[in-house]
C-alpha positions as CSV (number, residue, x, y, z in Angstrom):
1,M,100.9,111.7,81.0
2,A,99.0,108.9,79.4
3,S,98.1,109.2,75.7
4,I,94.5,109.0,74.5
5,V,95.2,105.6,73.0
6,G,96.7,104.4,76.3
7,S,93.8,105.8,78.2
8,K,91.3,104.0,76.0
9,Q,93.3,100.7,76.3
10,A,93.4,101.2,80.1
11,E,89.6,101.7,80.2
12,Q,89.1,98.5,78.2
13,L,91.4,96.7,80.5
14,K,89.4,98.0,83.5
15,Q,86.2,96.7,81.8
16,D,87.8,93.4,81.3
17,G,88.9,93.3,84.9
18,N,85.3,94.1,86.0
19,H,84.0,91.3,83.9
20,Y,86.6,88.8,85.4
21,F,85.7,90.1,88.9
22,Q,82.0,89.4,88.4
23,K,82.9,85.8,87.3
24,N,85.1,85.4,90.5
25,R,88.2,85.1,88.3
26,F,90.3,87.3,90.6
27,G,93.7,86.4,89.2
28,A,92.6,87.4,85.7
29,A,91.1,90.6,87.1
30,I,94.3,91.5,88.9
31,D,96.2,91.0,85.7
32,A,93.9,93.3,83.7
33,Y,93.9,96.0,86.4
34,T,97.7,95.7,86.6
35,E,98.0,96.3,82.8
36,A,95.7,99.3,83.2
37,I,97.9,100.7,86.0
38,T,100.9,100.3,83.8
39,L,99.3,102.4,81.1
40,C,97.7,105.0,83.4
41,P,99.2,104.9,86.9
42,N,97.4,108.0,88.0
43,V,93.9,106.6,87.8
44,P,92.9,105.6,91.4
45,I,90.1,103.3,90.5
46,Y,92.5,100.9,88.8
47,W,94.5,100.6,92.0
48,T,91.3,100.3,94.1
49,N,89.8,97.6,92.0
50,R,93.1,95.6,92.0
51,A,93.2,95.9,95.8
52,L,89.7,94.7,96.1
53,C,90.5,91.6,94.0
54,H,93.5,90.8,96.3
55,R,91.2,91.1,99.3
56,K,88.4,88.9,97.7
57,R,90.9,86.3,96.7
58,K,92.3,86.1,100.2
59,Y,88.8,85.8,101.6
60,V,87.9,83.0,99.3
61,F,91.1,81.2,100.1
62,L,90.6,81.5,103.9
63,R,86.9,80.5,103.5
64,S,88.0,77.3,101.6
65,L,90.5,76.5,104.4
66,F,87.7,76.9,107.0
67,V,85.4,74.6,105.1
68,R,88.2,72.0,104.9
69,F,89.0,72.3,108.6
70,D,85.3,72.3,109.5
71,G,84.8,69.1,107.5
72,M,87.8,67.6,109.2
73,F,86.4,68.3,112.6
74,V,83.1,66.8,111.7
75,D,84.9,63.7,110.5
76,V,86.9,63.5,113.8
77,F,83.7,63.8,115.9
78,A,81.9,61.2,113.8
79,V,84.7,58.7,114.6
80,L,84.5,59.4,118.4
């Protein structure tokens, strides 16, 4: 069972993670939520928030690939 001090630290880490998430700093948010999970592994919201960060980071990465490929196709058609 998590101590009161550990619970407070975990809550602060969650707030830090939320702040990073709002700034689209998903890696930093994942790190903060992971630390919170280490302190209090039985709090579901820490796990949920971290999973959402992984999903958003994957989406941003895939979207950037699409933009790059889309730009490449435009360049190819401009040459033809």
